[in-house]
C-alpha positions as CSV (number, residue, x, y, z in Angstrom):
1,X,-51.2,90.9,37.9
2,X,-51.7,88.8,41.1
3,X,-49.7,86.0,39.6
4,X,-48.4,84.6,36.5
5,X,-50.6,82.1,34.8
6,X,-49.2,79.0,33.4
7,X,-50.3,78.7,29.8
8,X,-48.8,75.2,29.4
9,X,-45.2,76.5,29.3
10,X,-44.3,75.5,32.8
11,X,-43.3,79.1,33.8
12,X,-45.1,79.0,37.2
13,X,-43.5,75.6,38.1
14,X,-40.1,76.8,37.2
15,X,-40.3,79.9,39.4
16,X,-41.6,77.9,42.3
17,X,-38.6,75.6,41.9
18,X,-36.2,78.6,41.7
19,X,-37.6,79.9,45.0
20,X,-36.3,76.9,46.9
21,X,-37.6,73.7,48.3
22,X,-41.1,73.6,49.7
23,X,-41.0,73.1,53.4
24,X,-43.3,70.4,54.7
25,X,-44.8,70.9,58.1
26,X,-44.6,67.8,60.3
27,X,-47.5,66.9,62.4
28,X,-46.8,66.1,66.1
29,X,-46.9,62.5,67.2
30,X,-50.3,61.7,68.7
31,X,-50.6,58.5,70.8
32,X,-53.1,55.9,69.7
33,X,-55.8,55.7,72.3
34,X,-56.5,52.1,71.3
35,X,-52.9,50.9,71.8
36,X,-52.3,48.7,74.9
37,X,-48.9,50.2,75.3
38,X,-48.9,53.3,77.4
39,X,-47.4,56.5,75.8
40,X,-45.0,57.0,78.7
41,X,-43.3,53.6,78.4
42,X,-39.5,53.7,78.3
43,X,-38.4,49.9,78.7
44,X,-39.5,46.3,78.5
45,X,-41.5,44.3,81.0
46,X,-40.3,41.4,83.1
47,X,-42.5,39.0,81.2
48,X,-40.7,39.8,78.0
49,X,-37.3,39.3,79.7
50,X,-38.4,35.9,80.9
51,X,-39.7,34.9,77.5
52,X,-36.4,35.9,75.9
53,X,-34.5,33.9,78.5
54,X,-36.7,30.9,77.9
55,X,-36.1,31.0,74.1
56,X,-32.4,31.4,74.6
57,X,-32.3,28.5,77.1
58,X,-34.1,26.2,74.6
59,X,-31.6,27.1,71.9
60,X,-28.6,26.4,74.2
61,X,-30.1,23.1,75.3
62,X,-30.5,22.1,71.7
63,X,-26.9,22.9,71.0
64,X,-25.8,21.0,74.2
65,X,-27.8,17.9,73.1
66,X,-25.6,17.7,70.0
67,X,-22.4,17.3,72.0
68,X,-22.9,13.6,73.1
69,X,-24.1,12.8,69.6
70,X,-21.0,14.4,68.1
71,X,-18.8,12.6,70.6
72,X,-20.3,9.2,69.7
73,X,-19.8,9.9,66.0
74,X,-16.2,11.0,66.7
75,X,-15.6,7.7,68.6
76,X,-17.0,5.6,65.8
77,X,-14.9,7.5,63.3
78,X,-11.8,7.0,65.3
79,X,-12.5,3.3,65.7
80,X,-13.0,2.9,62.0
81,X,-9.9,4.7,61.2
82,X,-7.7,2.8,63.7
83,X,-9.3,-0.5,62.5
84,X,-8.2,0.2,58.9
85,X,-4.7,1.0,60.0
86,X,-4.5,-2.1,62.2
87,X,-5.8,-4.3,59.4
88,X,-3.2,-3.0,56.9
89,X,-0.4,-3.3,59.4
90,X,-1.4,-6.8,60.4
91,X,-1.5,-8.0,56.7
92,X,2.1,-6.7,56.3
93,X,3.1,-8.3,59.5
94,X,1.7,-11.7,58.4
95,X,3.9,-11.4,55.3
96,X,7.1,-10.4,57.1
97,X,6.7,-13.1,59.8
98,X,6.0,-15.9,57.3
99,X,2.8,-16.9,59.0
100,X,1.4,-18.3,55.7
101,X,4.0,-21.0,55.3
102,X,1.8,-24.0,54.6
103,X,4.3,-26.4,55.9
104,X,3.9,-25.1,59.4
105,X,0.1,-25.6,59.3
106,X,0.1,-29.4,59.4
107,X,-0.2,-31.1,62.8
108,X,2.3,-33.9,63.5
109,X,-0.5,-36.5,63.2
110,X,-3.0,-35.9,60.4
111,X,-5.2,-38.9,59.4
112,X,-6.6,-37.6,56.1
113,X,-3.8,-35.3,55.0
114,X,-6.3,-32.6,53.8
115,X,-6.5,-29.5,56.0
116,X,-9.2,-27.0,55.4
117,X,-9.6,-23.6,57.0
118,X,-7.5,-22.7,59.9
119,X,-7.3,-19.8,62.4
120,X,-4.2,-18.3,63.9
121,X,-5.4,-16.9,67.2
122,X,-2.9,-17.1,70.0
123,X,-4.7,-14.6,72.2
124,X,-8.1,-16.4,71.9
125,X,-6.8,-19.9,72.7
126,X,-8.7,-21.7,75.5
127,X,-7.4,-24.4,77.8
128,X,-10.1,-26.8,76.7
129,X,-8.7,-26.9,73.2
130,X,-7.3,-30.0,71.5
131,X,-3.5,-30.6,71.5
132,X,-1.5,-30.9,68.3
133,X,-0.8,-34.6,68.7
134,X,-4.5,-35.5,68.7
135,X,-4.9,-35.4,65.0
136,X,-7.7,-33.7,63.1
137,X,-10.8,-32.9,65.1
138,X,-14.4,-32.1,64.2
139,X,-14.2,-28.6,65.6
140,X,-12.6,-25.6,63.9
141,X,-8.8,-26.1,64.2
142,X,-7.1,-23.2,65.8
143,X,-3.3,-23.6,65.8
144,X,-2.6,-21.7,69.0
145,X,-0.9,-24.4,71.1
146,X,0.6,-23.9,74.5
147,X,4.3,-23.6,74.3
148,X,4.4,-22.2,70.8
149,X,4.2,-18.6,72.0
150,X,4.2,-17.1,75.4
151,X,1.4,-14.7,76.4
152,X,3.9,-11.8,76.2
153,X,5.0,-12.8,72.8
154,X,1.5,-13.3,71.4
155,X,0.4,-10.0,73.0
156,X,3.3,-8.2,71.4
157,X,2.4,-9.6,67.9
158,X,-1.3,-9.9,67.8
159,X,-2.2,-6.8,69.9
160,X,-1.8,-3.6,68.0
161,X,0.4,-1.1,69.7
162,X,-0.6,2.1,67.8
163,X,-4.0,2.9,69.0
164,X,-2.8,5.7,71.4
165,X,-0.4,8.3,69.9
166,X,2.7,8.5,72.0
167,X,5.5,11.0,71.3
168,X,8.9,10.1,72.8
169,X,11.0,12.7,74.4
170,X,13.9,13.5,72.0
171,X,16.0,15.0,74.8
172,X,16.5,11.6,76.5
173,X,20.0,10.3,76.2
174,X,20.2,7.1,74.2
175,X,22.8,5.5,76.5
176,X,20.7,6.3,79.5
177,X,18.6,3.4,80.8
178,X,14.9,4.1,80.9
179,X,11.9,2.1,81.9
180,X,10.4,0.3,78.8
181,X,6.6,-0.2,79.0
182,X,3.6,-0.2,76.8
183,X,2.9,3.0,74.9
184,X,-0.7,2.2,74.0
185,X,-4.0,1.2,75.6
186,X,-4.1,-2.2,73.7
187,X,-7.7,-1.9,72.7
188,X,-7.1,-3.3,69.2
189,X,-6.1,-6.9,68.5
190,X,-6.3,-9.2,65.5
191,X,-6.2,-12.8,64.4
192,X,-6.0,-14.6,61.2
193,X,-8.2,-17.1,59.2
194,X,-6.9,-18.9,56.2
195,X,-9.1,-20.9,53.8
196,X,-8.1,-22.7,50.6
197,X,-9.8,-22.0,47.3
198,X,-13.1,-23.8,46.5
199,X,-11.6,-25.5,43.5
200,X,-8.9,-27.2,45.5
201,X,-11.3,-28.2,48.1
202,X,-13.6,-29.9,45.6
203,X,-10.7,-31.8,44.0
204,X,-9.4,-32.9,47.4
205,X,-5.9,-31.4,46.7
206,X,-3.4,-31.8,49.5
207,X,-2.6,-28.7,51.5
208,X,1.0,-28.5,50.3
209,X,-0.2,-28.6,46.7
210,X,-2.9,-26.0,46.9
211,X,-2.3,-22.7,45.3
212,X,-4.9,-20.0,46.0
213,X,-5.8,-19.2,49.6
214,X,-8.1,-16.6,51.1
215,X,-6.5,-14.8,54.0
216,X,-8.7,-12.7,56.3
217,X,-7.3,-10.4,59.0
218,X,-10.0,-10.0,61.7
219,X,-9.6,-6.8,63.8
220,X,-11.2,-6.6,67.2
221,X,-11.8,-3.7,69.5
222,X,-11.7,-4.5,73.3
223,X,-12.2,-8.2,72.7
224,X,-13.1,-10.5,75.5
225,X,-10.4,-13.2,75.5
226,X,-12.3,-15.4,77.9
227,X,-14.5,-16.8,75.1
228,X,-17.7,-15.5,76.7
229,X,-18.6,-13.5,73.7
230,X,-18.3,-16.3,71.1
231,X,-21.6,-17.9,70.0
232,X,-21.7,-20.7,67.5
233,X,-25.2,-21.0,65.9
234,X,-26.3,-23.5,63.3
235,X,-27.7,-22.2,60.0
236,X,-30.9,-23.8,58.9
237,X,-31.0,-22.6,55.3
238,X,-30.1,-19.9,52.8
239,X,-33.1,-18.0,51.5
240,X,-31.2,-16.2,48.7
241,X,-29.0,-19.0,47.2
242,X,-25.9,-17.8,49.0
243,X,-25.0,-15.2,46.4
244,X,-23.2,-12.3,48.0
245,X,-24.3,-13.6,51.4
246,X,-28.0,-13.0,51.2
247,X,-30.5,-13.9,53.9
248,X,-30.0,-16.9,56.2
249,X,-32.4,-18.6,58.6
250,X,-31.0,-19.8,62.0
251,X,-32.2,-22.4,64.4
252,X,-32.5,-19.9,67.3
253,X,-33.2,-16.2,67.9
254,X,-30.0,-14.2,67.7
255,X,-31.4,-10.6,68.0
256,X,-30.0,-10.5,71.5
257,X,-26.3,-10.7,70.6
258,X,-26.1,-10.0,66.9
259,X,-26.5,-6.4,65.8
260,X,-26.3,-4.5,62.5
261,X,-22.8,-3.8,61.1
262,X,-21.4,-6.7,63.1
263,X,-19.2,-9.3,61.6
264,X,-19.9,-13.1,61.6
265,X,-18.1,-16.1,60.2
266,X,-19.8,-19.0,58.4
267,X,-17.9,-22.2,58.6
268,X,-18.8,-25.5,57.0
269,X,-19.4,-28.5,59.3
270,X,-16.2,-30.2,58.1
271,X,-14.3,-26.9,58.6
272,X,-13.1,-26.9,55.0
273,X,-14.6,-23.5,54.3
274,X,-14.7,-20.4,56.5
275,X,-15.8,-16.9,55.2
276,X,-16.6,-13.6,56.9
277,X,-19.8,-11.6,56.4
278,X,-21.1,-8.3,57.6
279,X,-24.6,-8.1,59.1
280,X,-26.8,-5.6,57.4
281,X,-30.2,-6.7,58.9
282,X,-31.3,-8.6,62.0
283,X,-34.8,-10.1,62.5
284,X,-35.2,-12.7,65.2
285,X,-34.1,-15.9,63.4
286,X,-33.1,-14.2,60.2
287,X,-30.0,-12.3,59.2
288,X,-29.1,-10.4,56.0
289,X,-25.4,-10.7,55.2
290,X,-23.1,-9.1,52.7
291,X,-19.9,-10.9,51.7
292,X,-18.6,-13.5,49.3
293,X,-20.7,-16.2,47.7
294,X,-21.4,-19.4,49.6
295,X,-21.7,-22.8,48.0
296,X,-25.1,-23.9,49.2
297,X,-25.0,-27.1,47.1
298,X,-22.0,-28.7,48.9
299,X,-22.4,-26.8,52.3
300,X,-26.1,-26.2,52.8
301,X,-26.1,-25.9,56.6
302,X,-22.9,-24.2,57.9
303,X,-22.2,-23.0,61.4
304,X,-22.3,-19.3,62.1
305,X,-19.7,-18.1,64.6
306,X,-20.2,-14.8,66.4
307,X,-17.1,-13.1,67.9
308,X,-18.0,-9.9,69.8
309,X,-15.8,-6.9,69.3
310,X,-15.0,-7.5,65.6
311,X,-14.8,-4.1,63.9
312,X,-13.4,-5.0,60.5
313,X,-12.3,-7.9,58.3
314,X,-9.7,-7.4,55.6
315,X,-9.5,-10.3,53.0
316,X,-7.1,-10.9,50.3
317,X,-6.2,-13.9,48.0
318,X,-2.6,-15.1,47.9
319,X,-1.0,-17.5,45.6
320,X,1.3,-20.0,47.2
321,X,4.2,-21.3,45.1
322,X,8.0,-21.5,45.3
323,X,8.5,-18.0,43.9
324,X,5.9,-16.2,46.0
325,X,7.0,-14.1,49.0
326,X,4.1,-15.5,51.0
327,X,5.8,-18.9,51.1
328,X,9.4,-18.0,51.5
C-alpha cells in the first residue's frame, strides 16, 4: 500500500505526529516597492531628530512654567501658616500683658463716660493724632500715645519675631558676651481692636460695667506704617440686610485698592462698633463681605477702613469680670 488511509480512526494523524514536528519554510523578506523608506536604510533622518528635540523642548518648557506657579503657591502657603501662628501667639500675649484691662482704656478726660470700640496700635500711630487730654473725638480712638511706649518697645511687642527660623549655636559659652540682635525679618506685625457687645452699647452701659467684649487680633504682612495704605471709605447702603456681611454699596470706586481675600473693617460713625470682614467679591462700588452680622437699623451707613497688608484676623469674645484672667 502507498499509504495508510484514515478511516476515521485518526491513525494517519497519529503517525504524522510521531514522526516529529512539521518544518515550516520561511519565505525571504521582500521589500515593498510602494514604501517610501528605502530597503537599505539603517538609521533615522535629521528631520526626525529635530522633531524629537522640539517635542522634548515643549515638554521641558511646560514643566519649567510650573516652577514660578509652585513658588507663588508656596509663598502664599507660608504666609498663611505664619499668619495663623502669629495670631495665636498675639492672642496669648494680649492675655499675659493684661492689655484688656478696661481701666486702662479710659482717657483722663472723657465727657460722656461711654467708650466704644478702641484700637491698640502703637506701630501705626501717626503724629497727627489726638492727645489723651483732648477728650473723646469724632474719629476712631487709637490709644497709642507718645510716651506710653518707645518705638523699640512697641516693635518688640507688636512685631512678631518668629517669621524666620533661627537656630542658635549650642556651643557658645553662656557667660561669654555676644552681640544681641534681631533673629527675624520682621515681616509680620499685629494690632488689636476691642469692641463691646451690642447689648451693652444699646443700653448705654458704662465701659467699666460692660461684660462681653469682642477682641480681634489683626495680623499684617509687610505693613506700611506711614499710613499711606489706609483708605477710609463711606458705605452708602447694605444690599443684603447685613446678615453675615453681605453686599455693600460704597460712595466711590474701590476696585483699585481693594482685592479679593482682603480684610476690611466696618466702623460706625460714632465709633461704638467696629467689626472685621473678609472680601470675597469686588465690583467697582460694590463689595461682597463675609463676617459677623451688622446692625443696619442703628448703624445704616458705617465707614469702611482698608488697611493694606492684613493677612488674617482672629476674633474671640471675652467676658470681663473680677474673676476673669482677662481683667486681672
